[in-house]
C-alpha positions as CSV (number, residue, x, y, z in Angstrom):
1,X,40.0,144.0,88.8
2,X,38.5,142.9,85.7
3,X,36.1,140.2,85.7
4,X,37.4,137.2,83.8
5,X,35.6,134.0,84.0
6,X,36.7,130.5,82.7
7,X,33.9,128.3,81.4
8,X,33.6,125.1,79.2
9,X,32.8,127.3,76.1
10,X,35.8,129.7,76.8
11,X,36.7,132.7,78.9
12,X,34.1,135.3,79.5
13,X,35.0,138.8,80.1
14,X,33.2,141.9,81.1
15,X,33.5,145.2,79.1
16,X,32.0,148.5,79.6
17,X,31.5,150.1,76.1
18,X,32.2,153.8,75.2
19,X,30.9,154.2,71.8
20,X,31.6,157.2,69.4
21,X,35.0,157.9,71.2
22,X,37.6,159.7,69.2
23,X,39.8,156.7,69.0
24,X,39.6,153.0,69.7
25,X,41.5,152.1,73.0
26,X,41.2,150.7,76.4
27,X,40.6,153.5,78.4
28,X,40.8,151.7,81.9
29,X,38.6,149.7,84.3
30,X,35.0,150.4,85.1
31,X,34.0,148.6,88.2
32,X,34.7,144.7,87.5
33,X,34.6,145.5,83.7
34,X,37.4,146.5,80.9
35,X,36.7,149.9,79.8
36,X,36.8,150.3,75.9
37,X,36.3,153.3,73.7
38,X,35.5,152.5,70.2
39,X,35.1,155.3,67.3
40,X,31.9,153.2,65.9
41,X,28.5,154.3,66.8
42,X,26.0,152.4,68.9
43,X,24.0,151.8,65.8
44,X,23.1,148.3,64.3
45,X,25.8,146.4,66.4
46,X,28.6,148.5,64.9
47,X,30.3,149.3,68.3
48,X,29.8,145.5,69.3
49,X,31.8,144.6,66.3
50,X,34.3,147.1,66.7
51,X,34.7,145.9,70.5
52,X,35.0,142.2,68.8
53,X,37.6,143.2,66.5
54,X,39.6,145.2,69.0
55,X,39.7,142.5,71.6
56,X,40.7,140.1,69.2
57,X,43.8,142.3,68.0
58,X,44.7,143.1,71.7
59,X,44.8,139.5,72.9
60,X,46.1,138.1,69.9
61,X,42.8,136.1,68.8
62,X,41.0,135.5,65.3
63,X,37.9,137.7,65.1
64,X,35.8,134.4,64.8
65,X,37.3,133.6,68.5
66,X,35.6,136.5,69.9
67,X,31.7,136.8,70.5
68,X,29.3,139.0,72.3
69,X,27.7,136.9,74.8
70,X,25.3,139.3,76.5
71,X,24.6,143.2,76.3
72,X,23.6,143.8,72.8
73,X,22.2,147.2,73.3
74,X,23.7,147.9,76.7
75,X,27.1,149.7,77.5
76,X,27.6,146.7,80.0
77,X,28.6,143.8,78.0
78,X,30.1,140.2,78.1
79,X,32.3,138.7,75.3
80,X,33.3,135.0,75.0
81,X,36.7,134.3,74.2
82,X,38.0,131.1,72.5
83,X,41.2,129.7,72.2
84,X,42.9,131.3,75.1
85,X,42.6,130.6,79.0
86,X,42.0,133.0,81.9
87,X,45.4,133.3,83.3
88,X,46.5,134.3,79.6
89,X,43.9,136.9,79.4
90,X,44.5,138.3,82.6
91,X,48.5,138.7,81.7
92,X,47.7,140.4,78.5
93,X,45.2,143.0,80.0
94,X,47.6,143.4,82.7
95,X,50.1,144.8,80.5
96,X,47.6,146.8,78.3
97,X,45.5,148.5,80.8
98,X,46.5,152.1,81.7
99,X,47.2,152.4,85.4
100,X,44.8,154.5,87.2
């Protein structure tokens, strides 16, 4: 199950990044994190930005509502989502995550 936490600042979600992939997509679940593959390389924050854009698109948010909270240079990251609640995130991800 994906770790999704509601905080006063917004919803925090755990993500496992797979940079340099052939396409940007939700790959599945890695431990308690959403596994996201992005085409962008892990250089100069390009992969982090690509994940922000992808999350915003998948969850119906503006890019400004998605921000990296921790894990700048790690594959294990947390993102802060604004303008959405944890139950809505869970419902959307349940529909998007491939069954493993």
